[in-house]
N, C-alpha and C positions, 0 to 999 in steps of 0.2 A: 504494500500500500504506500501511498505517497502523501506525506504530511497529514493534514486533516481532511483532504479531499476524498480519500477512500477510493480513488480511481485504481483499477487493476493495473499493475505495472506494465503488462504488455500493451494495454490500451494507451498508457501514457507515453511509452516509447514510440508508438506509431504517431501520436500527436507531436512528439518532440522532433521526429524525423522531418517534419514539414516546416520547422522553424528556421527561417533564414533571414537574418537581419543584423544590423550592426549592434555593437555594445552588448554582446552576450558573454556572460562569465560562467565558467564551470569550475567547481572545486571538487577534486577527487581525493579521498582519504581512505586508507586501509584501516579497518577497525577490528574490535575484539568482542567476543561474546560473553566473556566472564569478567568478574570483578577481581582485582582492582584495575585491570587493563582498560576496561571500557570507560572508567572514570577519567583516565589519562587521555582517552580519545577526545573528550570534550575540550580539554585544555589545548590539545594539539590543533583541533579544528579552529578554535578562536585565534591561535597563533598564525596558522596558515591563511586564514581569511584576511589578515592584515595586508596580504599581498595584492588584494583587489585594488586598493588605492594606487599602488605602484603600476598596475597594469593599465588603469584607465586615465590617470592624470596627464600623461603625455598627449592624449588626443581629445580630452574633454575638459569642460570647465568644472570648477569645484562644486558648483551646485548639483550638477548631474552625478558626479562622483559620490557626493554625500547621500544622494537618493539611493544609489545602488548599495552603498555601505549600510545604510539604515535598513534596507530590505534584507541584506545578508544577515545582519545582527538579529533582526526579528525572526528570521527563519531558523537560525542557529539556536535561539532561545527555546524553540518549540521541539527540538529533537530530544527524544528520550534515549540516551545511549545504553540503557540497560537492555534494549531490544536490538542492539547492533548485530549485524551479520559480519561478513568478511570485509565489506567495503561500503562506502557512503559517497554519493554524488549529489552535489547541490547545483541547481540550475537557476540562473538569475538573469533577468533583463528588466526592461521597464514594465513589462506585462506579466512576467512569470517569476515566481519564487517558490520552488518546489525542491524536494529531495527524495532520493530513492535509496533503498538498501539493497545490496546485491550479495549473493553467496560466491563472489569471485574476487580474486586478488588482482588489483589494478595498479597502475602507475600513479603515484601521488603527485598532484600538481594543481596549479591554478592557470587556466588558459582563457583567452578572450578572442573575439573575432566575430565573423558573420554567423558562424554556425553554432547553435546552442548545443553543448554536450559533445561527448566523444562519439561521433556518428560511426566510427569504426567499431566501437563497442556495440552499438546498436546493430550493425550489420552482423557481427559475429554472434550476438545473442540470438538473432532470429535464424541464422543460417547454419550455425555449427553447434548448437547445444542440444539437439535432439539425439537421443540414444536409447538403447535398451539396457535393462538390468535383469539378469537371471539370478534370482535368489534360490540357492540350491542346497539341499541336504539329501541324505539317503532315504528320508521318509517323506519329504515334501519338496515342491518346487513352485515358484511363482515368477511370472515375467512382468516387468514394469516397463512401460514406454514413457520416457521423459520427453515432453513436448517442448518445454522451455525452462531452462535451468533457473531463470530469474523469478519464476513463480513456482514455489515449492508445491503448491496444491495442484499444479497443472501437469499431473501425470495420470496415466491410466493403467490399471492392473489388467493385463491381457488374459492371463489364466492363473489358476491356483489349484494344483492337484496334489493328491496324496499317493504314496506308493503302497498300494493295498497288499502287495506281496511281502513287504518288509515289516511285518509285525514283530512284537517282542518274542512271541512264541516261535515265529518263523526263524528268528535269528539263531536259535539253538540248533535248528535243523540245517541251517546254511553250512555250519562247520562240518557236518557229516556229508553233505551233498556238494553241489557245485557252488563254491563259496561266493563267487562274484556274479552268478547269473541273475539273481533277482535285482541286483543293483544295475547290471548292464541293461537289463530289460527296461527298468525304470528310466535310466538316463537316455536310452535310445528313444523311448516314448516321448520324453521331454524334448529331445533334440528334433524329433519329427515335428512337434508343435512349433518349436522355434523356427524351423525351416519354412513352414507354411506362412509364418508371419514375415520373415525377412525376405522371402521371395517377392512379396508385394511391396515392401518398403525396406530396402537394405540400409541399416544404420549400424554404427558401432555397438558392440555388446560388452558390457562389464559383467563379469561373474562376481557374485557375492557368496562365497562359500569357504569351507575349510580347505587347506592345501591338498589333502588326500583326495577330496572330492573333485577339486579343480583338475588335478592330474588325471584322475580316472575319467572325467567327463571329456577331456580333450582327446582321449583315445577312441571314444565312440562317436564324437561329434563330427558332423559334416559342415559345421558353421565356424570352424576354427579360424578362418581368415578374418572373420568379423570380430572375433573375441580379442579385445585390446588389453585387458588387465583383469586380475583377480583381486578383489578386496578381501583379504584373508581373514575370515572370522566366521563363526556360526551366526548368521543374520536372520534365521528363520523367524524368531519372535521379535525382531527389531521393527520399529516403526518405519514405514516407507520413506518419510521425509529425511530421516537420519541416513538411510542407505543412499538416497539420491545425492545428498551433499557429499558424503564420503566418496561415492563413485565419481562424481564430477571432479573432485579434487585430484583423483588419479587420472582421469581421462583427459582433462584440458591440456596439460603439457604434452601428452602423446599426440593429440590432434594437431597441435602447433608444430611439433617436429615433423609429422607426416606431411603437413602442408608445405613446409619448406623443402622437403625432399622431392616433392612433386615437380619442382622446377625442371628436373631431368626430363620430364615429359615434353617440355618445349623443344629440347634438343632433338628428341626422336621425331617430333612433329615437323621440325625444320628439314630433317633428312627425307621425310616422306612428303614434303611440300604440302603439309596440312596445318599450316599456321598462318594467321593474319594478325598484323599489328597496327594497321592504319585504323584510326577511330571510325571513319565513315564506313569502311569495309566491315569492321566488326559490328557496327550498328545494323547494317543490312543483313549480315549472316545470322545474328541472334534473332532478329525479327522474323526471319524466314525459317527458323528452326534448324539451321545448319551448324550451330555451335555445339561443341562437345564440352570443353572446360574453359572457363574464363579465368585467367590469372590476373589478379589485381594487387598492386602494391598497397599495403595497409595504409590507412589514412589518406588515400588518394580520392579527392572529390573534385568535380569539374562542372561549373555551370555552363550551359550551352544554349544556343539558339537552333531550333529545328525549322528548316525552311526547304520546301521542295525535296523532302526526303534526304536532305544533307544536314550534317552536323557542323555547327560553327562554334568552337569554344569561345566563351566571353567571360568577363568578370561580373557584369550586371546587365540587366535588361534596361535599355534606354528607350524613352518615348520616341515613336516614329519608326522603330525597328519592326520589320515584318517577320512573322513566324511565331512559333511557340517557344516560350522561354522555360527551360527546366533548370531547377536549382542544382541538380546533380545528375548529369548524363550517365555517370558510372553506375549509380544506383539503378537507373533505368535499364542499363545493359544487364545488370545482375538479375533484375526482375524478369526481363525477357528470356534470358537464357534458362533460368530455373523453370519458368512457366512452360518452356518448350522441351523440357527433359534433360537439359544440360546441368552441369554443376559449376561451383565457384570455389576458387582457392585463393586465400589471402596470403601474400608472401611478405616476410620481413626483410629489411636490409636492402642491400645493393643488387641482389640477384635478379630482380625484375626490372631494374632501372635501364638496363641496356635495351629493353623492349619498350622503352618510354612509358614504363609503369603499367602497361596493359598489353595483354596478348590473349589470343583465342585460338585453341586447337579446334579443328573442324571435323565434322563427321565424314565428309566426302568432298 
């Protein structure tokens, strides 16, 4: 939830995505869930917020700066740090003064400019935080689909089954018969259900089970390529929210590393002549469903003017210009490519810069 407005976080991030104006301030702070650390978070936030004046004064008069600082101080006074998660983001401009809590570790900073908020965070939140969790034991299994890591309640339990063969009385007989057969049968049954789900929507899988079960399940599983990590513990009786948070903590750095490694696909695509890097060509390809993977440098945003099916990068829309002004053509390309069955990879660092921050591998 956000401040006192009680707007669901996902809805607010969609709203935030469309904010594009001058004099936006975003404060990002990593926070703590337990005492006394969360008490220190309050003092640190007040200290960091003093940078707001330094950011605004070079470009604005003191009256405007005082207004934003007053709004920041008022917002900070409403935050209950005893409810902290892993991070806190404050969004401020003349019209908006809101904060959100996220179960993600972020970079602490104060930034200003046209775009309100870390829109790269918003992109990654919506595009890269969906995954499955298989909570497994030798007696039970349940599968959870996490739709959006920023909303803890936004997950769906896909199945919850028991191993009817593996009763306490049966365990005594297992030692005399085929020791692992009832377990193999149960795990294979579970894996078939997992396969039926991932065929429709392939997403990363986190296992939440004890080490011996993890190793045993991998031997019978046909979904091992999707399995990214095991959160080692008996989680059967744990609340789903706790499992989701612990699983994302393990999955997030893995996804980041895998995305960076996927830059090698660009070299292969170049050899096969299945790559385009010109903005206009990319725009036409993704609109027509010819895009496979769109590679984007993190934090790359570009306003543009669309006219006669051509893209003209601009800084702002001026009166008298013909065409449709989009605040972020890169975001539009992402939406087109995902809608047409492609995927998107965000790349850190210099690896993507030689392609001018943007490249598309094609289907044909």
